[in-house]
N, C-alpha and C positions, 0 to 999 in steps of 0.2 A: 231306186232298186235296193231292194233288200239282199246284202250278201249272204252267203252261207259257205259253209266249209266244204274245200273242194271244189270251188268255183273255179273256172280258167278262162283265163283272158290273151286274147293275142295281142302282143307288144307293136303298135305304130311306130313309125319313123318319129320323132319328135318326143319320144318319152324318155326324159334328161335322166331318172334316176338308173337308166338300164346300163349301167357300167359293165356286165358280162355278156353284151352282146346277144340277148337272148330274145327269142323269139314268142316265147310263152311265160305266163305265171301263174301260179293257182295259190288260192286263198286257204290259209290254214287255219286260221281263227279271226274270229270276230268277236268285237267288244262292242260297247256303246260309243267309244271314243277312237279305235284304232282298228286295223287290219294289218294281220301278219299274213306276209306272203313268201313264197319262194318261187325263184326265177329257176326255168328249166337248165340254163348251164351252169349252176352251180350249187352248192350243199349250203349254202348261207341263206340266211332269213333276215327279212326286212321288216320293221315296222313302219307304217305309215298313219297318219292323224286318218281320219275318217272321211273328213271334210276335203283333203289333197285327193283321195283316191276318187271322192265322186266327182272332182273337178277333171280328172284324167280321164274317165269315162265320159263325160259331158263334152269334152273337146276332140272326143274319137282318139285317143291316144291309148286306149285300152279298150279293146272290143271283147264281150262277152263271146266265147267260141258256140254257145248254145244259141245264142242270138243270132249270130251270124247264119248259123246251119237253117234257122227258119227261114230266114229272108232270100236266101240263096236259091 
């Protein structure tokens, strides 16, 4: 998947970095090695290595909101 700024993901149960009990997160910035996100229940930002972000998506712990709408 190619990530873009402002992509939104629904957070599923089991996403361990979810310390704020958020139900969604938004991608703020993407680089070749990392993704900067903001969860909806906090003003803080987080930085994740790109391969970790890919892993959470493949495991189904982060679901692209736009993809979910297409399959519904």
